[in-house]
N, C-alpha and C positions, 0 to 999 in steps of 0.2 A: 646849207646855205640859206634856206628858207626860215630856220630858226635863228640865224644870225640875222637876217634882214628884220624878222619880227622884234629881236631883242635889241637891236642897235637903231632901228627907226628908218633905215635905207641902204641902198646898194652900196655907194660908197663906203659908208661907215661898216657895212658888213664886209665888204673886201679889206678894208684896214684892219679889222678883227681877225679874220681868217688868214691875212697875208697872202692875198692874191689879187689879181687886177679885177677890176671892176666888170670889165667884158666877160671875164670868166665866170663872174657870178650870175651876169644878166644871161649868159648863153645856157648854164645850166638851169636856172629858173625857168626860161622859155621851155627846154625840153620837159621840165616836169609839169609844165601847163600843157604842153601837147600831150605827155602822157595821160594825164588826169581828165584833159577835155574841159578844163575849168581854167578862168581867168583867176589867179591865187594873190596878185597884188595889184593895187591902185596907187599909181604913182601919183603925188601932189607936189606942190613947190616946196612944201614943208618937210617931203620925205615920201616913204612907201607904208602904205596901210594895207593890212592883210584883209581880203575880201571873207565872207563867211567860208569860201570853199577853204582860202588859204589858212584860215583859223582852224579849221579841222583837220588839215594836214598838219600845221604848225603842232597840234594839241597831241596827234597820233606819234610826232616825230619826239616831241617831249617823253612820251611814255616808253619809247624805244631807247632813248637816251638812257632814261632812269634804269631801265631794265639791264641795258649794258653796263651800267657804272655798279650796280649789284653784282653783275658778274666777275666784273674786273675786281671788285673788291674781295671777292671769295677766292680767286686765284691768286690774289696777293697773300691773303691769310692776315690773320689777325696781328701775329707775330710781327710783320712788316710793316703796321701802319703806326706810325709814330709822329709826336708832336703835340704841341698845345693849340686846341680851339675853342676861342671863345665866343661863346654863344649868348646873345642879349634874348630877353624874353619877359613877359607879363606873368603875374602872377599865378593864375589858375592852369594856365599851361605847365608852367615851371614846376608848379607842386603836384599836377596830376600825371604828366607825361614824361617828365624829366627826371626829376630826383629820383622817384622809386626804380629807374632803370638805370642808376648810375651804377651800383653794385654789380648788376650783369654784365653793363660795357666795359669795367675795369677788368672783369674776368676775363671777358673775350678780347679785349684790345690792351694788353698790359702795358704798351708803351703809348697809348693816347691818352691824353688830358683832356677834359671837357671843363671848362672854366664857365660856370653861370654867372651872369651880370642881368639882376632885375632891375627895370625901370621903366618909365612911361614912354610912350611911343617917340615923341619928338627927341628925347634925348638919345635913345636906342639907336635910330635913324641918323643923328648926328656923328655919333660914335662909329656906325656903320660907315658912312661917307668918309671919315677920318681914318679909317682901317684900323680903330682902336678895337673894332669887332671884327670877327670873321663871317657872322651869320646872324641875323636877328628873326624872331618869331614874332610877327605881328597879326593884331585882330581887327578886321574889318566888317562892316556890316555888308551883308549879300549885295546890296546894291551900288557899293562903292566903285567908283571908276579911277582909284588913284594907279592903276597899273599902268596906265597910258603915259603917266608922267614919270616913269621910272628913270631913273640916270641912265645914260650908257654905260653899258657893261653890267648894270644890274640886274638880276635875274629873280623870278619869284617861282616858287613850288608851293603848290597847294599840299597842305596838310590835312585839313579837318574842316567839314561843314556841320555846325551843331544849331538846333534851334534855340531861338531865343525863348525864355520862359517869363510869365508874368506873375509877380510874387503881391499878394495882396494879405492885408492883415485877416487872421483868422474869423470865420463868421463875418465878415463886413459886406459880403455879397449875398442877396437873396437867392440869386442863381448865378450859377455860372456858365450857362446855357446862353451862345449867342450873345455873347458880350459885345455891348457898343462901347469901342477904346476911346470914344470921342466924348461919352458919358459917364465917366467913372466917378462914384461919389466921394473920392478921395484925390488929393492932386498928385502929381508926377514927382519923384524925388529926383532932384537935379544930379547930374553925374559930371565929373570934370570932362572939359571938350574934347581932350584928346582920345577918349575913350571910344569904343564903338558903339557903344548902348547910347551915346549923345546924338549920333547919327539916326539912330532908330527913332529917338523921339521926334527929331526935325522931319523924318520921312512919315510919321503918323500923323504928324500935323497936317502935311501937306494931303494926306489920302483921305483923313477923316474931314477934313476943312475945319476942323476945331483948334482953337489955340491953345497950344499945350503950355501950362504954366507949371512951373517947376518951385518946390520948396526945397530947403536945405541942398547941400551939395556933398556928394561922396566920392571916395576913390577906391575903397575895398569894399567886395560884396559884403563881408561881415557887416560892415556899416550900416549898409544899406537894408539888409535882413533885421537888424537890429531897429532901425529906424521904422521899417515896416510893422514889426511886430508891437513896437509903442503906439502903433496908429497914426502915424505922421503922414503917410502916403503908401504909393503903389510903386514898384519898380520893376525894370526889366533887365534881368541878369541871364548870361548864358549858361548852359547847361553844365559846363565844365566846371564853372565856379563853384556849382552846387555839389560836385561829387563829395562825399565824405563828410559834408557839413549838417550838424544838427542844430536846427533852430526852432524853438517852439513859438507858437503865437502867429504864424503865416503859413499860406496855401500857395502852393506853386501848382501855376495852371498853364495847359497847353492852348494856346489860343490861334486860332488860323489868322493870318496876316500879320503875323509880328516878324516873319522872315528867318532868316538864319544868320547865323557869325561864321564869316570866314577865316579861317587861321592859317595863314600862309609863313614860308621861310624865305626871306631875302638874303642874298648874298652876293659878291661879283662872281661873274663867270670865269673859272680860273681852269678850265677842261684840260688846255694844253699845257698848265706848268705840273711837273711831276709833284711840286710840294701843294698843290691842291688834293692830293689823295686823304689827308686825315680831315679835310673839310668835307669833301665827297663823301666820306665814310659817314662822318657824325651826322649830314643831312639825311642819308639812308637810314641810320638809326632813328631819328625823329619821325620820318615819314612811317616807319614801321611800328614806332610806339603809338603814333596819333591813331593809324588803323587800326591798332588793337582796341583803341576807347571805343566803346558802345554808348551812344548818346541815348540809347533807350533805356538802359538801366542807371543813370545818372539820376539822383534824386537829393 
């Protein structure tokens, strides 16, 4: 019930989602608060907000929920999971964590079809809301607060946190120690606004106090690497996008203060519907694939 309140934004909405009375939800939450000895919800005119203690309990509840989902899928067996699941995603995750696993998933779940749709963030989220997609993998800067504005019934499952990298032309820096991100000798390369690294540039400008001026605008990491190799500027790219990519003329640097890229799965909560089993299974497979990726070994 706490998870339902967290996901829907209020007791009334949670009761409707769970198909029980609001008083039943309130009673159970009061019991949970008594058991933990902490206030878990802060009730406001716009709905209920989880306190830090409530957030801790909700996160633990999500872990339990995921474990139960895995157990249920194993009990059902691969042969019983069938249907079409349409998953939207962005290039680096699809290329690195999804496509290489498709043959294994086909063997494990012969009646399950996973259809990949690659596009940018606004298009994917619109298709998810219109139910043209069953799940969407999206990228966020580590400081993003977009989860608080998720539509009712939409849930978000963490997949991977990976460090941002600074890519500079080879030999362009006299020293790579103690870099001042506000005083680099080359301009920043611009990236299309829906990408998570666009948020990083804005964040760096606020943190360093320097005006972040950009040249060009790229969408694909390969374009960014080519521009950097040509000496046109420096770029912030995610670790995943560099996996298996060979590009001469650049240096990839770990720089404190760049933060991380959060990769999450968004989908509508359908746990009480039998038809949700294929989506639950694909969600689990995506989590397992992301967990197997070692951000330290990517280059």
